[in-house]
N, C-alpha and C positions, 0 to 999 in steps of 0.2 A: 275666434276659435281656430279658424283655419290656419292663422299664423302660428299658433302655439302647435299645432300638429306637425308643421313643416319644420320648426325647430326642433321638436322632440325626434322627427325622423332624422334630420340632420345630425343630431347629437348621437343618435345610435348608430348611424353610418359611420361617424368619426371615431366612435368607441370599437366598431367591429374592426375598422381599418387599422387602428393603433393595436388592437390584440392580435390581428394577423401579423403584423410587423414585429411584434415581441416575440411571436411564436416562431416566426422564421428565424429571428435573431438567437433564439434559444436553440433551436435545432441546427443551428449552424457552428455553435460552441464546439471547441474539440473536446472530445470525451476519452481519447485515449491517455492524456497526461493523468487522469485519475481512475484509469479502468483497473490497473494493477501495478504493483510494483515489481522491480526486476526478480529474477531468480537467483538463488545462491552461486549456479554455475555463471551467470552473467556478472555478478560482483566478483567471482574469482578471475574472470577475463578481465575486468577492469584492473584488478590488483596485479596481475601478471604484466599487463602493459605498463603499470606505474613502476612496478620493479625493475623493467627493462630500461627505465629512463634514470634509474640510480646513477649518481656521478656527473649528471649533464649540469650545466650552469644554469643557475636562477637569472632570469633577466626580467624586469618588472615590465608586464604586457605581453610577454613571449608565448607562443602558442606551438613551438616546436618546430621543426624536431630535434633541432639541435639545442635548444634552451628552452626553458619554461618559467612560467610563475605559477602559482598555486592553482588558480582557477583554470588556467590554460590546460595544465596537467590533468586535472580533473575531468574537464570537457573532453580532452582527447582519449583519456583511459575509458570513459563511458561511451565514446563514438566507436571505439575499438569494441566494446562489449555490445553494440547494436543501439544504443540509445542516444539521441541527441539531447543536449542539456545546454543551458544557456553559457554564455561566456564568462560572466563576472561572478565573483562569490556572493555578492548581494542577491543576485537573480537566482543562483543555484540554491542558496538557502531557503528561498520561496517555493521550491519543488513541495508538492503535496503530501508526500509520504513521510512524516516525521518519525523520527525513532528515538526511543528512550536509551540512554546510556547503557543499560543492563540487556538491550536487544540488539546491541550493534553485531553486524556480521560483515565479514570481508567485502569490500566495495562501497559501503556506507560513506558518505561524505560527512565529515565533521567540520563545524564552524567555529571559529575562536573569536573571543574579543565583542564587545558590546555591539560593533557596528559589523560584526561577521566578515570583517576584512581578510580574513585568513582561512583557507580550507585545507583539509588534509583526508587522504583516502585512508579509511580503516582497513588494516589488513589482517586482523584477528590477533589474539594473544596480548592485547594492550599495546599493540604497536601500529604506527600510521607511515605512509609515504607522503612526503610534502615538499615543496619548494618555499623555502621559508623567506630567504632574504639575500642579497648580493653577495655576502661574504661566505655563503654556504651553497653547495651544489645540491640537487634533489637528493633527498636521503631517507632511509627508513630510520625511524626513531621510537623509542620506548614513550609512550604517554605517561610520563611522571606527572607529580602532582601539580606542576605549574601548567601543564597542558590540559589536565582534567579540570583544573579550577577556572581555566580560560573557555572552556567549551560552553558555548551559547545554545546550539542546536546541532542537530544531526538529521540527514534525510537519506532515504533510499530511492535513488533514481528508478524511473519507470514509468 
C-alpha cells in the first residue's frame, strides 16, 4: 500500500510539473501576431512605398533597395508601414489575418498559384504592385482574369 501511495504521489508531481511547463510555454507564445490586423493608413503606407519602387528591376531573391523580388518588395513595404513580416511568399501567406477577395483593401498581400509562389500588394480599384519576373521591372498592373483566377489566398499583415 505504501508503494502505491508513493507511486501516485510521484505521478501527481509529474503531472503538476508538466502542467506548469505547458502553461509557461503557452504564456511565452507571441500574441501580437494575432492581436490585430493593420489599419487602412498602414496599408496605404505600404502601397506608397511599393509604388516608389516601380521601374526597379526584378531579381530573384532581391530585397532592395535597387532591385526586388515579389516577397522582398512586400516585406520592405510592410516594414516601412511598421510591421515586420516573413521574407518568403510561402511564409507571408501563412500570416493569420486572411482576407476574402471582396474585402481586399490597399496594402493587403495577394498570393498566386497553387504553391503561393508569387505575391502582389493590392493597391485598390482592382490593381496591384508586384515584381513578377526578370523580364519585367516592378510594376503596377490591373488584376485581369488571369490574376484573379490564379489568386489562392490574401492576407492583411498586422
